[in-house]
PDB file as gemmi writes it, atoms N, CA and C in Angstrom:
CRYST1    1.000    1.000    1.000  90.00  90.00  90.00 P 1                      
ATOM      1  N   MET A   1     -12.919   1.965   9.973  1.00  0.00           N  
ATOM      2  CA  MET A   1     -12.442   2.963  10.901  1.00  0.00           C  
ATOM      3  C   MET A   1     -10.919   3.058  10.775  1.00  0.00           C  
ATOM      4  N   ILE A   2     -10.398   4.254  10.686  1.00  0.00           N  
ATOM      5  CA  ILE A   2      -8.978   4.479  10.573  1.00  0.00           C  
ATOM      6  C   ILE A   2      -8.420   4.737  11.967  1.00  0.00           C  
ATOM      7  N   HIS A   3      -7.308   4.075  12.283  1.00  0.00           N  
ATOM      8  CA  HIS A   3      -6.717   4.164  13.611  1.00  0.00           C  
ATOM      9  C   HIS A   3      -5.424   4.947  13.571  1.00  0.00           C  
ATOM     10  N   ALA A   4      -5.201   5.773  14.608  1.00  0.00           N  
ATOM     11  CA  ALA A   4      -3.887   6.394  14.777  1.00  0.00           C  
ATOM     12  C   ALA A   4      -2.971   5.329  15.336  1.00  0.00           C  
ATOM     13  N   MET A   5      -1.718   5.383  14.981  1.00  0.00           N  
ATOM     14  CA  MET A   5      -0.822   4.383  15.524  1.00  0.00           C  
ATOM     15  C   MET A   5       0.342   5.037  16.241  1.00  0.00           C  
ATOM     16  N   PRO A   6       0.825   4.370  17.275  1.00  0.00           N  
ATOM     17  CA  PRO A   6       1.940   4.942  18.017  1.00  0.00           C  
ATOM     18  C   PRO A   6       3.204   4.940  17.162  1.00  0.00           C  
ATOM     19  N   LYS A   7       4.110   5.874  17.457  1.00  0.00           N  
ATOM     20  CA  LYS A   7       5.371   5.905  16.716  1.00  0.00           C  
ATOM     21  C   LYS A   7       6.238   4.756  17.191  1.00  0.00           C  
ATOM     22  N   ARG A   8       6.615   3.881  16.258  1.00  0.00           N  
ATOM     23  CA  ARG A   8       7.503   2.771  16.563  1.00  0.00           C  
ATOM     24  C   ARG A   8       8.114   2.271  15.267  1.00  0.00           C  
ATOM     25  N   LYS A   9       9.230   1.600  15.393  1.00  0.00           N  
ATOM     26  CA  LYS A   9       9.901   1.037  14.225  1.00  0.00           C  
ATOM     27  C   LYS A   9       9.454  -0.408  14.052  1.00  0.00           C  
ATOM     28  N   PRO A  10       9.396  -0.869  12.807  1.00  0.00           N  
ATOM     29  CA  PRO A  10       9.002  -2.262  12.590  1.00  0.00           C  
ATOM     30  C   PRO A  10      10.034  -3.222  13.184  1.00  0.00           C  
ATOM     31  N   THR A  11       9.541  -4.320  13.724  1.00  0.00           N  
ATOM     32  CA  THR A  11      10.410  -5.325  14.333  1.00  0.00           C  
ATOM     33  C   THR A  11      10.390  -6.639  13.560  1.00  0.00           C  
ATOM     34  N   ARG A  12       9.576  -6.695  12.510  1.00  0.00           N  
ATOM     35  CA  ARG A  12       9.480  -7.923  11.716  1.00  0.00           C  
ATOM     36  C   ARG A  12       8.957  -7.575  10.326  1.00  0.00           C  
ATOM     37  N   ALA A  13       9.200  -8.503   9.407  1.00  0.00           N  
ATOM     38  CA  ALA A  13       8.648  -8.363   8.057  1.00  0.00           C  
ATOM     39  C   ALA A  13       7.120  -8.466   8.127  1.00  0.00           C  
ATOM     40  N   GLU A  14       6.466  -7.850   7.174  1.00  0.00           N  
ATOM     41  CA  GLU A  14       5.003  -7.876   7.058  1.00  0.00           C  
ATOM     42  C   GLU A  14       4.293  -7.347   8.302  1.00  0.00           C  
ATOM     43  N   GLN A  15       4.899  -6.348   8.929  1.00  0.00           N  
ATOM     44  CA  GLN A  15       4.256  -5.657  10.049  1.00  0.00           C  
ATOM     45  C   GLN A  15       3.633  -4.350   9.559  1.00  0.00           C  
ATOM     46  N   PHE A  16       4.392  -3.621   8.700  1.00  0.00           N  
ATOM     47  CA  PHE A  16       3.921  -2.381   8.097  1.00  0.00           C  
ATOM     48  C   PHE A  16       4.159  -2.440   6.603  1.00  0.00           C  
ATOM     49  N   TYR A  17       3.119  -2.183   5.821  1.00  0.00           N  
ATOM     50  CA  TYR A  17       3.264  -2.004   4.379  1.00  0.00           C  
ATOM     51  C   TYR A  17       3.050  -0.530   4.077  1.00  0.00           C  
ATOM     52  N   VAL A  18       3.847  -0.003   3.166  1.00  0.00           N  
ATOM     53  CA  VAL A  18       3.754   1.391   2.751  1.00  0.00           C  
ATOM     54  C   VAL A  18       3.468   1.421   1.261  1.00  0.00           C  
ATOM     55  N   SER A  19       2.448   2.153   0.849  1.00  0.00           N  
ATOM     56  CA  SER A  19       2.059   2.224  -0.564  1.00  0.00           C  
ATOM     57  C   SER A  19       2.244   3.631  -1.102  1.00  0.00           C  
ATOM     58  N   ASP A  20       2.617   3.681  -2.376  1.00  0.00           N  
ATOM     59  CA  ASP A  20       2.775   4.975  -3.033  1.00  0.00           C  
ATOM     60  C   ASP A  20       2.686   4.786  -4.543  1.00  0.00           C  
ATOM     61  N   ILE A  21       2.491   5.886  -5.245  1.00  0.00           N  
ATOM     62  CA  ILE A  21       2.485   5.900  -6.715  1.00  0.00           C  
ATOM     63  C   ILE A  21       3.576   6.855  -7.162  1.00  0.00           C  
ATOM     64  N   THR A  22       4.350   6.424  -8.139  1.00  0.00           N  
ATOM     65  CA  THR A  22       5.359   7.294  -8.729  1.00  0.00           C  
ATOM     66  C   THR A  22       5.116   7.369 -10.235  1.00  0.00           C  
ATOM     67  N   TYR A  23       5.659   8.389 -10.852  1.00  0.00           N  
ATOM     68  CA  TYR A  23       5.450   8.638 -12.278  1.00  0.00           C  
ATOM     69  C   TYR A  23       6.708   8.277 -13.044  1.00  0.00           C  
ATOM     70  N   ILE A  24       6.534   7.632 -14.175  1.00  0.00           N  
ATOM     71  CA  ILE A  24       7.655   7.284 -15.043  1.00  0.00           C  
ATOM     72  C   ILE A  24       7.336   7.799 -16.441  1.00  0.00           C  
ATOM     73  N   LYS A  25       8.196   8.675 -16.950  1.00  0.00           N  
ATOM     74  CA  LYS A  25       7.998   9.222 -18.293  1.00  0.00           C  
ATOM     75  C   LYS A  25       8.679   8.321 -19.317  1.00  0.00           C  
ATOM     76  N   SER A  26       7.984   8.057 -20.400  1.00  0.00           N  
ATOM     77  CA  SER A  26       8.592   7.354 -21.536  1.00  0.00           C  
ATOM     78  C   SER A  26       8.431   8.267 -22.750  1.00  0.00           C  
ATOM     79  N   ARG A  27       8.910   7.831 -23.870  1.00  0.00           N  
ATOM     80  CA  ARG A  27       8.743   8.644 -25.083  1.00  0.00           C  
ATOM     81  C   ARG A  27       7.278   8.780 -25.468  1.00  0.00           C  
ATOM     82  N   GLU A  28       6.504   7.737 -25.185  1.00  0.00           N  
ATOM     83  CA  GLU A  28       5.091   7.730 -25.596  1.00  0.00           C  
ATOM     84  C   GLU A  28       4.170   8.483 -24.640  1.00  0.00           C  
ATOM     85  N   ARG A  29       4.412   8.333 -23.316  1.00  0.00           N  
ATOM     86  CA  ARG A  29       3.468   8.897 -22.340  1.00  0.00           C  
ATOM     87  C   ARG A  29       4.038   8.812 -20.930  1.00  0.00           C  
ATOM     88  N   THR A  30       3.237   9.217 -19.990  1.00  0.00           N  
ATOM     89  CA  THR A  30       3.565   9.040 -18.576  1.00  0.00           C  
ATOM     90  C   THR A  30       2.923   7.745 -18.100  1.00  0.00           C  
ATOM     91  N   HIS A  31       3.687   6.951 -17.368  1.00  0.00           N  
ATOM     92  CA  HIS A  31       3.186   5.710 -16.779  1.00  0.00           C  
ATOM     93  C   HIS A  31       3.158   5.896 -15.264  1.00  0.00           C  
ATOM     94  N   TYR A  32       2.382   5.079 -14.602  1.00  0.00           N  
ATOM     95  CA  TYR A  32       2.216   5.187 -13.152  1.00  0.00           C  
ATOM     96  C   TYR A  32       2.582   3.860 -12.516  1.00  0.00           C  
ATOM     97  N   LEU A  33       3.484   3.912 -11.551  1.00  0.00           N  
ATOM     98  CA  LEU A  33       3.957   2.721 -10.880  1.00  0.00           C  
ATOM     99  C   LEU A  33       3.445   2.734  -9.454  1.00  0.00           C  
ATOM    100  N   SER A  34       2.543   1.809  -9.150  1.00  0.00           N  
ATOM    101  CA  SER A  34       2.019   1.647  -7.793  1.00  0.00           C  
ATOM    102  C   SER A  34       2.926   0.653  -7.074  1.00  0.00           C  
ATOM    103  N   LEU A  35       3.469   1.069  -5.955  1.00  0.00           N  
ATOM    104  CA  LEU A  35       4.403   0.241  -5.199  1.00  0.00           C  
ATOM    105  C   LEU A  35       3.860  -0.062  -3.815  1.00  0.00           C  
ATOM    106  N   ILE A  36       4.101  -1.279  -3.359  1.00  0.00           N  
ATOM    107  CA  ILE A  36       3.812  -1.640  -1.972  1.00  0.00           C  
ATOM    108  C   ILE A  36       5.123  -2.179  -1.400  1.00  0.00           C  
ATOM    109  N   THR A  37       5.592  -1.525  -0.346  1.00  0.00           N  
ATOM    110  CA  THR A  37       6.900  -1.812   0.237  1.00  0.00           C  
ATOM    111  C   THR A  37       6.731  -2.280   1.677  1.00  0.00           C  
ATOM    112  N   ASP A  38       7.528  -3.263   2.061  1.00  0.00           N  
ATOM    113  CA  ASP A  38       7.582  -3.714   3.450  1.00  0.00           C  
ATOM    114  C   ASP A  38       8.513  -2.752   4.196  1.00  0.00           C  
ATOM    115  N   ALA A  39       8.013  -2.088   5.223  1.00  0.00           N  
ATOM    116  CA  ALA A  39       8.800  -1.079   5.936  1.00  0.00           C  
ATOM    117  C   ALA A  39       9.986  -1.682   6.683  1.00  0.00           C  
ATOM    118  N   TYR A  40       9.901  -2.921   7.076  1.00  0.00           N  
ATOM    119  CA  TYR A  40      10.982  -3.571   7.816  1.00  0.00           C  
ATOM    120  C   TYR A  40      12.196  -3.828   6.922  1.00  0.00           C  
ATOM    121  N   SER A  41      11.971  -4.407   5.780  1.00  0.00           N  
ATOM    122  CA  SER A  41      13.066  -4.796   4.890  1.00  0.00           C  
ATOM    123  C   SER A  41      13.314  -3.795   3.756  1.00  0.00           C  
ATOM    124  N   SER A  42      12.412  -2.853   3.562  1.00  0.00           N  
ATOM    125  CA  SER A  42      12.412  -1.924   2.417  1.00  0.00           C  
ATOM    126  C   SER A  42      12.255  -2.657   1.087  1.00  0.00           C  
ATOM    127  N   LYS A  43      11.807  -3.891   1.137  1.00  0.00           N  
ATOM    128  CA  LYS A  43      11.588  -4.693  -0.070  1.00  0.00           C  
ATOM    129  C   LYS A  43      10.253  -4.313  -0.717  1.00  0.00           C  
ATOM    130  N   ILE A  44      10.268  -4.161  -2.031  1.00  0.00           N  
ATOM    131  CA  ILE A  44       9.016  -3.944  -2.746  1.00  0.00           C  
ATOM    132  C   ILE A  44       8.333  -5.297  -2.832  1.00  0.00           C  
ATOM    133  N   VAL A  45       7.169  -5.417  -2.180  1.00  0.00           N  
ATOM    134  CA  VAL A  45       6.480  -6.711  -2.165  1.00  0.00           C  
ATOM    135  C   VAL A  45       5.579  -6.900  -3.383  1.00  0.00           C  
ATOM    136  N   TRP A  46       5.171  -5.803  -3.988  1.00  0.00           N  
ATOM    137  CA  TRP A  46       4.434  -5.892  -5.246  1.00  0.00           C  
ATOM    138  C   TRP A  46       4.430  -4.535  -5.920  1.00  0.00           C  
ATOM    139  N   HIS A  47       4.279  -4.561  -7.240  1.00  0.00           N  
ATOM    140  CA  HIS A  47       4.155  -3.320  -8.008  1.00  0.00           C  
ATOM    141  C   HIS A  47       3.167  -3.548  -9.146  1.00  0.00           C  
ATOM    142  N   GLN A  48       2.616  -2.458  -9.615  1.00  0.00           N  
ATOM    143  CA  GLN A  48       1.664  -2.485 -10.727  1.00  0.00           C  
ATOM    144  C   GLN A  48       1.974  -1.298 -11.619  1.00  0.00           C  
ATOM    145  N   LEU A  49       2.367  -1.541 -12.858  1.00  0.00           N  
ATOM    146  CA  LEU A  49       2.644  -0.476 -13.810  1.00  0.00           C  
ATOM    147  C   LEU A  49       1.427  -0.292 -14.699  1.00  0.00           C  
ATOM    148  N   SER A  50       0.986   0.945 -14.855  1.00  0.00           N  
ATOM    149  CA  SER A  50      -0.199   1.196 -15.664  1.00  0.00           C  
ATOM    150  C   SER A  50      -0.081   2.545 -16.373  1.00  0.00           C  
ATOM    151  N   ASP A  51      -1.036   2.800 -17.243  1.00  0.00           N  
ATOM    152  CA  ASP A  51      -1.061   4.051 -17.990  1.00  0.00           C  
ATOM    153  C   ASP A  51      -1.984   5.095 -17.372  1.00  0.00           C  
ATOM    154  N   ASP A  52      -2.570   4.755 -16.233  1.00  0.00           N  
ATOM    155  CA  ASP A  52      -3.425   5.721 -15.541  1.00  0.00           C  
ATOM    156  C   ASP A  52      -3.313   5.515 -14.032  1.00  0.00           C  
ATOM    157  N   MET A  53      -3.873   6.445 -13.296  1.00  0.00           N  
ATOM    158  CA  MET A  53      -3.814   6.391 -11.833  1.00  0.00           C  
ATOM    159  C   MET A  53      -5.126   5.873 -11.237  1.00  0.00           C  
ATOM    160  N   SER A  54      -5.743   4.943 -11.902  1.00  0.00           N  
ATOM    161  CA  SER A  54      -7.053   4.484 -11.456  1.00  0.00           C  
ATOM    162  C   SER A  54      -6.979   3.711 -10.136  1.00  0.00           C  
ATOM    163  N   ILE A  55      -8.068   3.757  -9.431  1.00  0.00           N  
ATOM    164  CA  ILE A  55      -8.204   3.025  -8.165  1.00  0.00           C  
ATOM    165  C   ILE A  55      -8.013   1.539  -8.410  1.00  0.00           C  
ATOM    166  N   GLU A  56      -8.523   1.042  -9.510  1.00  0.00           N  
ATOM    167  CA  GLU A  56      -8.433  -0.393  -9.818  1.00  0.00           C  
ATOM    168  C   GLU A  56      -6.986  -0.874  -9.862  1.00  0.00           C  
ATOM    169  N   ASN A  57      -6.081  -0.050 -10.379  1.00  0.00           N  
ATOM    170  CA  ASN A  57      -4.673  -0.457 -10.467  1.00  0.00           C  
ATOM    171  C   ASN A  57      -3.996  -0.508  -9.105  1.00  0.00           C  
ATOM    172  N   VAL A  58      -4.285   0.436  -8.219  1.00  0.00           N  
ATOM    173  CA  VAL A  58      -3.678   0.371  -6.888  1.00  0.00           C  
ATOM    174  C   VAL A  58      -4.298  -0.764  -6.078  1.00  0.00           C  
ATOM    175  N   VAL A  59      -5.576  -1.061  -6.296  1.00  0.00           N  
ATOM    176  CA  VAL A  59      -6.224  -2.202  -5.627  1.00  0.00           C  
ATOM    177  C   VAL A  59      -5.609  -3.508  -6.133  1.00  0.00           C  
ATOM    178  N   LYS A  60      -5.325  -3.575  -7.418  1.00  0.00           N  
ATOM    179  CA  LYS A  60      -4.679  -4.758  -8.002  1.00  0.00           C  
ATOM    180  C   LYS A  60      -3.323  -5.007  -7.330  1.00  0.00           C  
ATOM    181  N   ALA A  61      -2.560  -3.950  -7.144  1.00  0.00           N  
ATOM    182  CA  ALA A  61      -1.256  -4.069  -6.472  1.00  0.00           C  
ATOM    183  C   ALA A  61      -1.437  -4.556  -5.038  1.00  0.00           C  
ATOM    184  N   LEU A  62      -2.420  -4.006  -4.326  1.00  0.00           N  
ATOM    185  CA  LEU A  62      -2.686  -4.430  -2.957  1.00  0.00           C  
ATOM    186  C   LEU A  62      -3.070  -5.902  -2.895  1.00  0.00           C  
ATOM    187  N   LYS A  63      -3.969  -6.328  -3.769  1.00  0.00           N  
ATOM    188  CA  LYS A  63      -4.414  -7.721  -3.760  1.00  0.00           C  
ATOM    189  C   LYS A  63      -3.250  -8.682  -4.000  1.00  0.00           C  
ATOM    190  N   MET A  64      -2.366  -8.338  -4.906  1.00  0.00           N  
ATOM    191  CA  MET A  64      -1.232  -9.206  -5.190  1.00  0.00           C  
ATOM    192  C   MET A  64      -0.239  -9.209  -4.027  1.00  0.00           C  
ATOM    193  N   ALA A  65      -0.043  -8.067  -3.383  1.00  0.00           N  
ATOM    194  CA  ALA A  65       0.836  -8.013  -2.209  1.00  0.00           C  
ATOM    195  C   ALA A  65       0.278  -8.887  -1.095  1.00  0.00           C  
ATOM    196  N   ILE A  66      -1.036  -8.853  -0.909  1.00  0.00           N  
ATOM    197  CA  ILE A  66      -1.684  -9.676   0.114  1.00  0.00           C  
ATOM    198  C   ILE A  66      -1.523 -11.151  -0.231  1.00  0.00           C  
ATOM    199  N   LYS A  67      -1.694 -11.482  -1.488  1.00  0.00           N  
ATOM    200  CA  LYS A  67      -1.563 -12.867  -1.940  1.00  0.00           C  
ATOM    201  C   LYS A  67      -0.156 -13.412  -1.687  1.00  0.00           C  
ATOM    202  N   GLN A  68       0.853 -12.539  -1.754  1.00  0.00           N  
ATOM    203  CA  GLN A  68       2.251 -12.936  -1.560  1.00  0.00           C  
ATOM    204  C   GLN A  68       2.654 -13.054  -0.090  1.00  0.00           C  
ATOM    205  N   ARG A  69       1.804 -12.596   0.821  1.00  0.00           N  
ATOM    206  CA  ARG A  69       2.162 -12.621   2.241  1.00  0.00           C  
ATOM    207  C   ARG A  69       2.449 -14.038   2.731  1.00  0.00           C  
ATOM    208  N   LYS A  70       3.426 -14.128   3.619  1.00  0.00           N  
ATOM    209  CA  LYS A  70       3.756 -15.405   4.240  1.00  0.00           C  
ATOM    210  C   LYS A  70       3.240 -15.482   5.673  1.00  0.00           C  
ATOM    211  N   SER A  71       3.033 -14.336   6.290  1.00  0.00           N  
ATOM    212  CA  SER A  71       2.618 -14.247   7.684  1.00  0.00           C  
ATOM    213  C   SER A  71       1.114 -14.016   7.801  1.00  0.00           C  
ATOM    214  N   LYS A  72       0.557 -14.488   8.878  1.00  0.00           N  
ATOM    215  CA  LYS A  72      -0.845 -14.199   9.199  1.00  0.00           C  
ATOM    216  C   LYS A  72      -0.926 -13.207  10.362  1.00  0.00           C  
ATOM    217  N   LYS A  73       0.234 -12.692  10.785  1.00  0.00           N  
ATOM    218  CA  LYS A  73       0.273 -11.731  11.891  1.00  0.00           C  
ATOM    219  C   LYS A  73      -0.352 -10.415  11.444  1.00  0.00           C  
ATOM    220  N   PRO A  74      -0.743  -9.569  12.402  1.00  0.00           N  
ATOM    221  CA  PRO A  74      -1.374  -8.290  12.055  1.00  0.00           C  
ATOM    222  C   PRO A  74      -0.502  -7.444  11.137  1.00  0.00           C  
ATOM    223  N   LEU A  75      -1.168  -6.742  10.225  1.00  0.00           N  
ATOM    224  CA  LEU A  75      -0.493  -5.887   9.258  1.00  0.00           C  
ATOM    225  C   LEU A  75      -1.113  -4.499   9.312  1.00  0.00           C  
ATOM    226  N   ILE A  76      -0.253  -3.498   9.315  1.00  0.00           N  
ATOM    227  CA  ILE A  76      -0.681  -2.099   9.281  1.00  0.00           C  
ATOM    228  C   ILE A  76      -0.266  -1.535   7.936  1.00  0.00           C  
ATOM    229  N   HIS A  77      -1.169  -0.802   7.311  1.00  0.00           N  
ATOM    230  CA  HIS A  77      -0.949  -0.259   5.975  1.00  0.00           C  
ATOM    231  C   HIS A  77      -0.889   1.258   6.040  1.00  0.00           C  
ATOM    232  N   HIS A  78       0.135   1.823   5.412  1.00  0.00           N  
ATOM    233  CA  HIS A  78       0.275   3.272   5.352  1.00  0.00           C  
ATOM    234  C   HIS A  78       0.358   3.716   3.899  1.00  0.00           C  
ATOM    235  N   SER A  79      -0.295   4.807   3.584  1.00  0.00           N  
ATOM    236  CA  SER A  79      -0.190   5.405   2.256  1.00  0.00           C  
ATOM    237  C   SER A  79      -0.187   6.910   2.412  1.00  0.00           C  
ATOM    238  N   GLY A  80       0.068   7.583   1.330  1.00  0.00           N  
ATOM    239  CA  GLY A  80       0.074   9.046   1.330  1.00  0.00           C  
ATOM    240  C   GLY A  80      -1.309   9.661   1.408  1.00  0.00           C  
ATOM    241  N   ARG A  81      -2.324   8.835   1.501  1.00  0.00           N  
ATOM    242  CA  ARG A  81      -3.720   9.284   1.613  1.00  0.00           C  
ATOM    243  C   ARG A  81      -4.225   9.970   0.358  1.00  0.00           C  
ATOM    244  N   GLY A  82      -3.674   9.615  -0.789  1.00  0.00           N  
ATOM    245  CA  GLY A  82      -4.213  10.110  -2.051  1.00  0.00           C  
ATOM    246  C   GLY A  82      -5.608   9.544  -2.255  1.00  0.00           C  
ATOM    247  N   LEU A  83      -6.333  10.080  -3.222  1.00  0.00           N  
ATOM    248  CA  LEU A  83      -7.723   9.668  -3.404  1.00  0.00           C  
ATOM    249  C   LEU A  83      -7.869   8.181  -3.707  1.00  0.00           C  
ATOM    250  N   GLN A  84      -6.870   7.571  -4.363  1.00  0.00           N  
ATOM    251  CA  GLN A  84      -6.955   6.128  -4.642  1.00  0.00           C  
ATOM    252  C   GLN A  84      -6.937   5.334  -3.333  1.00  0.00           C  
ATOM    253  N   TYR A  85      -6.057   5.720  -2.417  1.00  0.00           N  
ATOM    254  CA  TYR A  85      -5.909   4.986  -1.159  1.00  0.00           C  
ATOM    255  C   TYR A  85      -7.038   5.292  -0.177  1.00  0.00           C  
ATOM    256  N   ALA A  86      -7.622   6.461  -0.278  1.00  0.00           N  
ATOM    257  CA  ALA A  86      -8.725   6.829   0.601  1.00  0.00           C  
ATOM    258  C   ALA A  86     -10.073   6.339   0.065  1.00  0.00           C  
ATOM    259  N   SER A  87     -10.086   5.812  -1.147  1.00  0.00           N  
ATOM    260  CA  SER A  87     -11.344   5.380  -1.766  1.00  0.00           C  
ATOM    261  C   SER A  87     -11.997   4.244  -0.982  1.00  0.00           C  
ATOM    262  N   SER A  88     -13.290   4.150  -1.103  1.00  0.00           N  
ATOM    263  CA  SER A  88     -14.024   3.093  -0.400  1.00  0.00           C  
ATOM    264  C   SER A  88     -13.621   1.708  -0.904  1.00  0.00           C  
ATOM    265  N   ILE A  89     -13.268   1.587  -2.182  1.00  0.00           N  
ATOM    266  CA  ILE A  89     -12.860   0.292  -2.739  1.00  0.00           C  
ATOM    267  C   ILE A  89     -11.554  -0.177  -2.097  1.00  0.00           C  
ATOM    268  N   TYR A  90     -10.582   0.718  -1.982  1.00  0.00           N  
ATOM    269  CA  TYR A  90      -9.298   0.369  -1.386  1.00  0.00           C  
ATOM    270  C   TYR A  90      -9.463   0.068   0.099  1.00  0.00           C  
ATOM    271  N   GLN A  91     -10.201   0.926   0.785  1.00  0.00           N  
ATOM    272  CA  GLN A  91     -10.419   0.730   2.224  1.00  0.00           C  
ATOM    273  C   GLN A  91     -11.179  -0.567   2.501  1.00  0.00           C  
ATOM    274  N   LYS A  92     -12.109  -0.910   1.622  1.00  0.00           N  
ATOM    275  CA  LYS A  92     -12.850  -2.161   1.768  1.00  0.00           C  
ATOM    276  C   LYS A  92     -11.915  -3.365   1.639  1.00  0.00           C  
ATOM    277  N   GLU A  93     -10.968  -3.301   0.699  1.00  0.00           N  
ATOM    278  CA  GLU A  93     -10.005  -4.392   0.512  1.00  0.00           C  
ATOM    279  C   GLU A  93      -9.127  -4.549   1.753  1.00  0.00           C  
ATOM    280  N   LEU A  94      -8.740  -3.435   2.358  1.00  0.00           N  
ATOM    281  CA  LEU A  94      -7.985  -3.508   3.612  1.00  0.00           C  
ATOM    282  C   LEU A  94      -8.809  -4.195   4.696  1.00  0.00           C  
ATOM    283  N   LYS A  95     -10.058  -3.778   4.820  1.00  0.00           N  
ATOM    284  CA  LYS A  95     -10.936  -4.327   5.853  1.00  0.00           C  
ATOM    285  C   LYS A  95     -11.190  -5.822   5.651  1.00  0.00           C  
ATOM    286  N   ILE A  96     -11.463  -6.234   4.428  1.00  0.00           N  
ATOM    287  CA  ILE A  96     -11.709  -7.647   4.116  1.00  0.00           C  
ATOM    288  C   ILE A  96     -10.532  -8.509   4.559  1.00  0.00           C  
ATOM    289  N   ASN A  97      -9.327  -7.957   4.446  1.00  0.00           N  
ATOM    290  CA  ASN A  97      -8.118  -8.701   4.763  1.00  0.00           C  
ATOM    291  C   ASN A  97      -7.571  -8.395   6.158  1.00  0.00           C  
ATOM    292  N   ALA A  98      -8.371  -7.752   6.982  1.00  0.00           N  
ATOM    293  CA  ALA A  98      -8.022  -7.432   8.374  1.00  0.00           C  
ATOM    294  C   ALA A  98      -6.705  -6.660   8.469  1.00  0.00           C  
ATOM    295  N   ILE A  99      -6.537  -5.701   7.565  1.00  0.00           N  
ATOM    296  CA  ILE A  99      -5.346  -4.851   7.549  1.00  0.00           C  
ATOM    297  C   ILE A  99      -5.759  -3.494   8.104  1.00  0.00           C  
ATOM    298  N   THR A 100      -5.002  -2.999   9.070  1.00  0.00           N  
ATOM    299  CA  THR A 100      -5.315  -1.733   9.712  1.00  0.00           C  
ATOM    300  C   THR A 100      -4.664  -0.578   8.960  1.00  0.00           C  
ATOM    301  N   PRO A 101      -5.451   0.366   8.457  1.00  0.00           N  
ATOM    302  CA  PRO A 101      -4.862   1.541   7.800  1.00  0.00           C  
ATOM    303  C   PRO A 101      -4.409   2.569   8.828  1.00  0.00           C  
ATOM    304  N   THR A 102      -3.346   3.307   8.522  1.00  0.00           N  
ATOM    305  CA  THR A 102      -2.958   4.425   9.384  1.00  0.00           C  
ATOM    306  C   THR A 102      -3.826   5.617   9.042  1.00  0.00           C  
ATOM    307  N   ASP A 103      -3.725   6.621   9.863  1.00  0.00           N  
ATOM    308  CA  ASP A 103      -4.560   7.803   9.627  1.00  0.00           C  
ATOM    309  C   ASP A 103      -3.840   8.914   8.887  1.00  0.00           C  
ATOM    310  N   GLY A 104      -2.692   8.629   8.296  1.00  0.00           N  
ATOM    311  CA  GLY A 104      -2.105   9.697   7.503  1.00  0.00           C  
ATOM    312  C   GLY A 104      -0.613   9.745   7.428  1.00  0.00           C  
ATOM    313  N   HIS A 105      -0.020  10.711   8.074  1.00  0.00           N  
ATOM    314  CA  HIS A 105       1.318  11.192   7.743  1.00  0.00           C  
ATOM    315  C   HIS A 105       2.493  10.287   8.058  1.00  0.00           C  
ATOM    316  N   ASP A 106       2.460   9.503   9.101  1.00  0.00           N  
ATOM    317  CA  ASP A 106       3.656   8.797   9.547  1.00  0.00           C  
ATOM    318  C   ASP A 106       3.353   7.325   9.794  1.00  0.00           C  
ATOM    319  N   CYS A 107       3.984   6.450   9.030  1.00  0.00           N  
ATOM    320  CA  CYS A 107       3.677   5.020   9.172  1.00  0.00           C  
ATOM    321  C   CYS A 107       4.268   4.431  10.436  1.00  0.00           C  
ATOM    322  N   TYR A 108       5.145   5.144  11.126  1.00  0.00           N  
ATOM    323  CA  TYR A 108       5.709   4.628  12.391  1.00  0.00           C  
ATOM    324  C   TYR A 108       5.015   5.239  13.575  1.00  0.00           C  
TER     325      TYR A 108                                                      
END                                                                             
C-alpha cells in the first residue's frame, strides 16, 4: 500500500531516501546511473551504473543502499514513479525492508 505523506523536511539521516535514474552518454553508448540519495544530507548512499534501465539494476541499487544503512528507524522512500520504481519487484523489496514508499510527486 502506498501512503501519502505530510509535507515536512527531514530532521535526521536515513529518514527519506530519494531515487532517480540519470543518463550518461559515452562514445560507445548511453549508460544509466541509478542513484539513491539521503534527503537530509544530500549524500548519495548508493549508485548503480548499467547499460540498460532494467528493474534489476534499480533493485540492486536499493538493496545495496539498504545494506549500508546504519539506522533501524523508519525510512520513507521517494522516486519519480517511473516504471522501474512502480514495479512489483521494487515495491516488494521496499515492503520486505519495512520502507514506506511515497505516493508520487513530493518527497516532503
